[in-house]
Steps between C-alpha positions, in 0.01 A plus 500: 500500500811500286597860569840483338358379169230770512752774572714391204226566243586823311136600440489602870653836405203579273230405751461847661439656158257222410294533817495879461377464141225261605396715797479810283383369163370149561687355201865459412729344243792312653802440277741265672769288331500123547614381840409814691210346693206677334303174487570396858588790729261761358180301570620417853566866575171616348318241713672620818668161554845661471598850606221567745259676263122482523343159449350455154384214282711477184435302182795441267411405140755292310476403132587132558421226749864411556577862593198524731594187695867597515430856619273376779755244615780753499300755702395233750864394535608861562240521778605168645155352437335237287299588190137543595561699816570873449580438133303272269434444134215412266537367148243320289416175672718564808465729801731510802376775733335531838313744724824671603620556142554870426723471192354280227680432175267416214520464126346782297235257376392422857486870587289566190248236610497646851429848369206370298352344815577796725556825313592686817772245584377516857758472773797569269697818566786478247543321167846451352509417128837331468693457174259727319753541217396163360170653381290190546137562412372396844741743667393789276135417569554480875671840497209655308242350738693612809516855368122487456464377859717787627307756297147386581495286811816505709728800454698382802612180323873526433655373180866432413625402153840337546760373255868512418469601135156653458391799296492714815370813329212311337395331822529828691260668255261206524497511881375858513847657464639287779843577648783281373721357773833354394706260708873457460604159374738248642852622440606179330614563143390270218746470212338475158661248265376516140497146363325492160514183288797479269276419202158655430198317639146512370270738689224341707185415307181419687601251767807390311848592618802419284676195650828670414418778747416247773828320435677835530321575830613164636858577398480839673378329818803270485723801443347681799555197722864496399562875532293590809416368841154458648173369362389576143145615422414460131191666352320321216158570344315176575487149637605340171812715474587424864481128431711536186776697673491262799569215259793689351647558847528135587816424692562847644634502854193668649147419604249580223164648607216583263267775619177608331136546584433127469795390711419303817480705819794303636720619213381859541578484871842347431591789271419753771710315758882491516653203318756261638712523185522696182174537307382590150143626508321504166197725532227680310394855582353375830847554647516863386289641777495250784718533805876466515629165377777420750848435366448649153801698384457456126205551265497364146224668300379354169324832438160351416153520651153364429202726433137419422359564156134489403371446148154648551386421146558128554444484875846350551730604779858392552828594658777630280870544564635856487816687592503598867475869582780708650302519824479119517873474426576738791270304729668173406849641537412622849466139615880468482577786739265445790748345743844583356664634185391301197487483123237468229581328171267636235468280194472794263719794400519842659381655172190276501425600857442860401232390255298304755167647617529695824218316676304183433183538294198539731282190496188712447627574146561135411274261686147363476296764684188294576592451871591868531175608332299279738675650802438850364132421444463356850669815631235706324708632209438262204696713252787556749498864393484625858788289632838653579731291280853565380397375156159508335376155395486465119150563369499192277610271782234644730231453235605138454499450878150644538377272222633200689335616822167563330510157341558319831221700662725712720378831352151612404415688182592829666843370597420470871607197698234234552456273806665229293790734429540570871505124564763453228719775647506327839640176357848638440497361145501640151132567413514233230611239751248627753227448242625144436506427873153634582327360193690172514411450864139593425500239223629250755205567725659758729729282711637155570756309296407672176571841648838381625593372155400829339705691757802280433493578127454874565797488738706348217400786273563771760870416513620339180656162582866426421570427135616151591140421593425512127234669288217262595287663770386165638857371503609811690208454741605143576864602534403765756285251691789263540781755510729577790655812352443859612243562227288202603506614862381849407244355264341285769475795738349723233254233388379463858460876536307529175274205576402654832450847353298375204281267702404775742425740212342247263132580556544877482739483205275264306202731548703801391629306201148414388388861535802633316473280193203689360689827480836358399410250231640717224835573665791368302815389682364246749180312565187572688437293811529138397340349806142521371592335171699235677213433737251470215718235344517297816864591570424587860396144572802341341805724533610344827523165322615635162839419353799718574507598133142626518552702818831651388365585155183656641688718750755618243223575249303696760809709576606552138198438273657691212786247508275199441671344198412249233760303309530437128703240319771726362468842662528435874233653721280804446390679814160666524682834512628438146862431597659177383700296747740209480594228748854399581652188350376178661221662700238259638239753395578466131217265410228704667237668284427768761728670753448757773823700481595634842847637425636602161749752377594641164839630396495851354591370154289183507161466332381222731499461876670212682285306745670472838215351705164365386229252586305261279147615427191371327291708263196521727702630794682745273168642386365527856812675631522742207126537453520873440722435197242273336331643191299362213388686191570624152854614425567678173857622455763572240737203519747350254430775251120473478177511696457199727152436643460234768282403793743441788478378858813608684664527838693822463735443208441123500258390230292205614251462214501663156266478200468719189243778506303504176303823544704732721364831623574764230614745768759247620614441142541873448708518819719214375555675166605812688739281701651388170528855370665601825740204495599498133411853391257626235787505251531123519133401496321739260536530120737790433542603140786731403261796500361403843848476649590836347185660645590369845850642471370840387254515791772395741718785375223757541419376851866527603536843340167674554325286761122511524274468311729272299465150652764289672540191280749304712395140569385564857296805406335322208398209722357739760290674229403180319133576554536823299685380191457119478124482533287341365763262359631406848156403630448270202842333534529161671859394436842613375404447137214747536741766627729438203215594265448845655631780272711693753523812280126530456449449874778740596338779300224504764750652745566806284374824663193534281292686759743792524560518127872435544477173307484700175846642571670159514652526149610859561666427835645157423491452121565156360734651238697822448564646155872578448656746245537227236122458499508159665258428785709321763340293781571617855593231751340573839613179675792666684488780756573754222338474154742381233510610135726270298566662161768499228739790567470644142122540543554764770725738303380853566315416823658720764285419804409167657134398447286484814189306606287628789779749563763227540795490255519166323821300523624496140678187384691621193540194276772418253397396146514142630238582764739488795517782758780739407418740784237553770397848608219697657661826375524509120645853493791389713550187288519695170741743664730257683429137416422489129859553382624192684212287369558630143871424519434146619218404265533680165779269388294199601185627326626711205173470305317706765526876544732630773501880453731719700208726599196287588298810584475601132501152346189344348350238732458164328446132553669416170858447373707754298413327172130522567539866591682572169228326297235700677 
């Protein structure tokens, strides 16, 4: 045992408080800065391997595989053992543990699967949720399930939420008001150097990062190498940006290492081991929370991160680049001060830093929730309303997730998990991919070479292949088969795991699929079990010998039936979901009539999606995979400005066969006409005479002023009450021209409040015209919010008070002899007293033939000139 190294870990000072909190409360929140030993010493002490405490079995949950492996190796090294003895680890597809293992480091996904198999988590005494600040969905779900276990099954199970930058108060409330234990950090200061670009750079957009920012980051790395000693750790948002900056750093006097989730294990191990010379480590967020990277004295932070985004309306998910949170920036900076004083170069300004979000957005608010909803249903809480979560899942996202689960047969009509759903949850895949695996293997006959080929394609879809593999699914499949890179190695292991899991579950899953199709045929987002349809077509007998294109297309279509797409000569591809998609320049897929789109994304400002990965498909397979989207029947709609009646066979939004419908159902025609009225408005489609338009304006005024029983005559209200005022004309209409012949005024009169007798008061409350002192009857304009009376000024001589309609003063437009407004007032008395003199002084010289008396109150009102007045 490396006692000296253990004694040097600062978290040791907080251990008495932590053990006291767990003994008394059973839960605790541990806040410990980077480098204190919270990931390594705390589990060893809680297990009784260090410090002489009682022996316990401890499970440590890490958000990433690289962190899980590294933590286990570090703890084993501290104990002087090999991994797999007292300390082991389990990640998807790899387990290194033995009968003597008492501390096991797992990913949160593995722990989630384990909880579903064994809700009591038998034999485990303590669970440590490490790096809980990252707010991954699996970690939030695990915490909620563990709190349920403590409340209902095992109150003695101890739970620790640990992080360097977490929302301690929020986690404490979640864990039943758990005590918060804080550990002092390493006393190595980290100098902050603000290094914003000299010239403005474009903000990130989707997956795009301004090359000017990456060039600036590379220059800051060079600056750091020149100004500081030690290794440099540079944080970038993704693999593409790492490769770009690595290219810009060619020729630097340091070893360049690229670290990300897809990096080979050898590279990951090299990063966590001391180097022989100076190193520059270009890393994604995987390096934020793993163990100490030896030799690092400088951090260069680009200030960016990647977050998931889900377009539920289109069924498209993607990563997007965002500004990193202040918590992430602190976590990254801490990497520089773990072993000695260090520095962090932040590629943004101090003023910008204050505007960054405090914490990263929780994944539960952003991601596709279908896997979460399946776990919740298997746990017995399909709506997730009873789970203790820091953030409530969005209702719309949960509804979309439940629709997906119902469509793949994972939920019954009551929302409860089905046997098929339980089988899908055990696969460790997204439910869509689980459906493709089970139904694809069933179509292949349940085992053998066909099952292996299906599993290989599903493995490709479960971890998107590198972009250099191309957008052709079959091309990517062949590249993985012959590849020697880290992705290909992981892919082969995952394909083997899935083939074994699917083959063993094939009979049960196929039976459940068949049973579930009856109740899920109408579900929208994905397809009902495709195995029966495939079997009926003879696919089971031939899939093992089918072409790669056929197998890849079938599997992708089973996983994403709403993304089955058909091409047109000039408009790219239309997916069954209704979203258009385009291929990249020079794609091998360009000549294909049908595609099964596996990966696509859409920029926030783009109308169409971009296909990232797809397989060639034939029409028959497309229809089998997306069978629930098939429909055939009469379609009568308002399109291109008129009623369109057709008989259409379609696959979702894709029209396969169309012919005109000569005698459409009158009810459908009426619905189409209402669509037109709703889209274009009654004002555009009906015949409105001047009197009809005036009646509508008068009624609108009375409704605004007096309310009921005077009708609302806005477009939306008129469409809603079409059955009251447009019948029988609407029922007789068949097209736009018929609507144009309807006399809107005559029809609108049907909405007057005849039953109450109020209709007879229309002219009294909202008269068409008002008689003014000159004897003229002037039309009132009701089109504005306030009625307007536009009248020649001389015609109102002697009128002291403003006329009113329905108790509302009219807005008087006092016109000059030329008919132009000389003044506007709703208070005539005030105008005669204060405004008339100015108007008289301005206009009497311009219009000398018209009367401009000094006292308008006693003058004779007239619409004539002075000469006409003298003759009369």
